[in-house]
C-alpha positions in Angstrom: -3.5 -30.9 -14.6 -1.8 -28.9 -17.2 -2.2 -25.1 -16.7 -3.9 -23.1 -19.3 -1.7 -20.7 -21.4 -4.2 -18.0 -20.9 -2.9 -14.7 -19.2 -2.8 -15.1 -15.5 -5.5 -13.6 -13.7 -4.8 -10.5 -11.5 -5.8 -11.1 -7.8 -5.9 -7.8 -6.0 -5.6 -8.4 -2.4 -6.0 -5.5 0.2 -5.9 -5.7 3.9 -9.7 -4.9 4.4 -11.3 -2.2 6.6 -14.4 -1.6 8.5 -14.1 2.0 7.1 -16.9 2.7 4.4 -14.8 5.4 3.0 -11.7 3.1 3.1 -13.6 0.3 1.2 -14.8 2.8 -1.3 -11.3 4.2 -2.0 -9.6 0.8 -2.4 -12.7 -0.4 -4.4 -12.0 2.5 -6.7 -8.3 1.4 -7.3 -9.3 -2.2 -8.0 -12.0 -0.8 -10.5 -9.3 1.4 -12.2 -7.0 -1.6 -12.5 -9.8 -3.7 -14.0 -10.6 -0.9 -16.5 -7.0 -1.1 -17.7 -6.4 -4.8 -17.4 -9.8 -6.6 -17.6 -9.3 -9.8 -15.7 -9.1 -8.8 -12.1 -10.7 -10.2 -8.9 -10.4 -8.6 -5.5 -10.1 -10.0 -2.0 -8.8 -9.3 1.5 -6.3 -10.6 3.9 -8.3 -9.5 6.9 -11.6 -8.1 8.1 -13.5 -8.4 5.0 -14.6 -11.2 2.5 -13.9 -12.8 0.1 -10.6 -13.8 2.0 -7.6 -15.1 0.0 -8.6 -18.8 0.4 -12.0 -18.1 -1.2 -10.4 -16.1 -4.0 -8.1 -18.9 -4.7 -10.9 -21.5 -4.5 -12.7 -19.6 -7.2 -9.6 -19.6 -9.4 -10.1 -22.3 -11.9 -7.8 -25.3 -11.2 -6.1 -25.1 -14.6 -5.7 -21.2 -14.4 -2.7 -19.3 -13.3 -3.0 -16.3 -11.0 -0.9 -13.4 -9.7 -1.6 -12.0 -6.3 -0.8 -8.3 -6.1 -0.7 -7.2 -2.5 -2.4 -3.7 -2.2 -0.2 -3.1 0.7 2.4 -0.5 1.1 5.1 -2.6 2.8 5.8 -6.5 2.8 5.2 -7.4 6.4 3.6 -10.5 8.1 0.7 -10.5 5.6 3.0 -10.8 2.6 5.6 -13.0 3.9 3.4 -15.4 6.1 -0.2 -15.0 5.4 -0.2 -14.9 1.6 2.6 -17.5 1.3 0.6 -19.9 3.5 -2.4 -19.4 1.5 -0.8 -20.4 -1.8 1.3 -23.2 -0.6 -1.0 -25.9 -2.1 -1.1 -24.0 -5.5 2.4 -22.6 -5.7 3.0 -23.8 -9.2 0.0 -21.9 -10.4 0.1 -18.8 -8.4 2.7 -16.1 -7.9 2.8 -13.3 -5.2 3.9 -9.9 -6.5 5.9 -7.5 -4.4 4.1 -5.1 -2.1 3.4 -1.8 -3.7 6.1 0.0 -1.7 8.9 1.3 -1.8 8.2 2.9 -5.1 8.7 6.3 -6.7 5.0 6.3 -7.8 4.0 6.3 -4.1 6.5 9.2 -3.3 5.0 11.3 -6.1 1.5 10.8 -4.7 2.8 11.6 -1.3 4.3 15.0 -2.7 1.1 15.8 -4.5 -0.9 15.4 -1.2 1.5 17.7 0.5 1.1 20.3 -2.2 -2.7 19.9 -1.9 -2.5 20.4 2.0 -0.7 23.6 1.5 3.0 22.7 2.4 5.0 25.8 3.2 8.7 26.4 3.2 9.1 26.5 7.0 7.0 23.3 7.7 8.5 20.3 9.3 7.3 17.1 7.5 6.7 13.8 9.2 5.8 10.7 7.3 3.1 8.6 9.1 3.3 4.9 8.5 1.2 2.1 9.9 4.1 0.2 11.4 4.9 -3.6 11.5 6.5 -6.0 13.8 8.4 -7.1 10.6 11.7 -5.1 10.5 11.6 -5.5 6.7 8.5 -3.6 6.4 9.7 -0.7 8.9 12.9 -0.5 6.7 10.6 -0.1 3.6 8.9 2.8 5.3 12.2 4.4 6.1 13.3 4.1 2.5 10.0 6.0 1.4 10.8 8.6 4.0 14.3 9.2 2.5 12.9 9.2 -1.0 10.3 11.7 0.0 13.0 13.9 1.6 15.0 13.8 -1.6 11.9 14.7 -3.7 11.1 17.6 -1.6 14.6 18.9 -0.9 14.0 19.0 2.8 14.2 16.7 5.9 11.5 14.2 6.4 11.2 12.1 9.5 9.1 8.9 10.0 6.7 8.1 12.8 4.7 4.9 13.1 1.1 4.3 14.3 1.8 0.8 15.7 4.4 -1.9 16.4 7.5 0.4 15.6 9.3 3.5 17.0 9.2 6.3 17.2 5.4 6.5 17.4 3.8 9.2 15.4 2.9 11.5 18.3 6.5 11.4 19.5 7.9 12.1 16.0 5.5 15.0 15.7 6.8 16.3 19.1 10.5 16.0 18.0 9.7 17.8 14.6 8.0 20.6 16.6 11.2 21.4 18.5 12.7 22.5 15.3 10.1 25.4 14.8 7.5 25.9 12.2 4.3 24.0 11.7 4.4 20.2 11.6 2.8 18.5 8.6 2.0 14.8 8.6 2.3 13.1 5.2 -0.1 10.1 5.5 1.6 7.0 4.1 -1.5 5.0 4.4 -3.3 3.5 1.5 -6.9 4.6 2.4 -9.0 6.2 5.0 -9.8 4.1 8.2 -8.7 3.6 11.8 -5.0 4.5 11.2 -5.8 7.7 9.3 -8.0 8.7 12.2 -5.0 8.0 14.6 -2.8 10.1 12.4 -5.3 13.0 12.7 -4.9 12.8 16.5 -1.2 12.8 16.6 -0.9 16.6 17.3 0.3 18.0 13.9 -1.1 21.3 12.5 -1.8 19.5 9.1 -2.4 16.0 8.2 -2.6 15.1 4.5 -5.1 12.8 3.0 -4.0 9.1 2.6 -3.0 7.9 -0.9 -6.5 7.0 -1.9 -9.6 9.0 -1.1 -13.2 7.9 -1.4 -15.0 9.3 -4.5 -11.7 10.5 -6.0 -10.1 8.9 -9.1 -7.0 7.0 -8.1 -3.7 8.6 -9.3 -2.8 7.1 -12.6 0.7 6.2 -11.1 -1.0 4.0 -8.7 -2.8 2.0 -11.3 0.5 1.9 -13.2 2.2 0.6 -10.1 -0.2 -2.2 -9.5 0.0 -3.4 -13.2 3.8 -3.2 -13.1 3.9 -5.4 -9.9 1.6 -7.9 -11.7 3.8 -8.0 -14.8 7.0 -8.4 -12.7 5.4 -11.5 -10.9 3.7 -12.8 -14.1 7.0 -13.0 -15.8 8.3 -15.5 -13.2 6.0 -18.2 -14.7 8.2 -17.9 -17.9 11.4 -18.1 -15.9 10.2 -21.4 -14.2 9.2 -22.9 -17.5 
C-alpha cells in the first residue's frame, strides 16, 4: 500500500506511571505539544494503556508516524521495546531519539535548582532513574557534566536503580565535602522514583522536570517537536 504524503502523525510515548500526579504532569506535556503541533496521539511503554501496539494499530495503514519517546535516556525501552513494536511497520514509522541528553533539559534542571533555593556552598547531586543499558547511564553522566558547566560548580550523579553509585551513596559522598546536599531530580514527572529521591538523605530535593498542574517549560515542548522533526526528516532521506 502506498503511504500518504500527509505529515507523519506524532506518537508521544511515555513510560507510564501509577502516580496520578505523574500522569497529570506528562499529560500536560502531551497536551502542550498537541496545542503546538495538532496531530498528536499519546501512549505508553509500560503500566498504562494504550500501549505502543494499540497506538500503532490505530494508525491508518497508509499513514506514516513518528514515535517520540518521552524518556530522558535511550535504554531498553527505546532500543528493544519500541524497535520490536515497529518491526512490522518499519517503512511507515520512525523512532525519534530520547529526549536526553539535551541543553533544554539542563536549563530546566537549572531552573528547578533556582526555585529550590540553591546556595553557593551547596553540593549538587543529579538524581537519575538508572538503567541496565550502559548507553542510558552514559547519557545521564553527560547531563551531569553539562549541568556542572551550566552552574559553574561540581555536580555528581547518583542512580535510583540498576546503576552505581546509588543515590543515597552519592548523597553521602557529597556530604563529606561540607555544606548542604541538594539533589537535582533528573526525572520526567512525579512518581515512585521521585519518592525514592526524597528519601535519599539530601537536605533539598528539587521537583522533577514536569509537575502536575504546572505549565510545562516551553523548552520541553520545543524539544519534543525537535525530536519529531529530526525523525520525520528520515522519511525524506529514505525516499
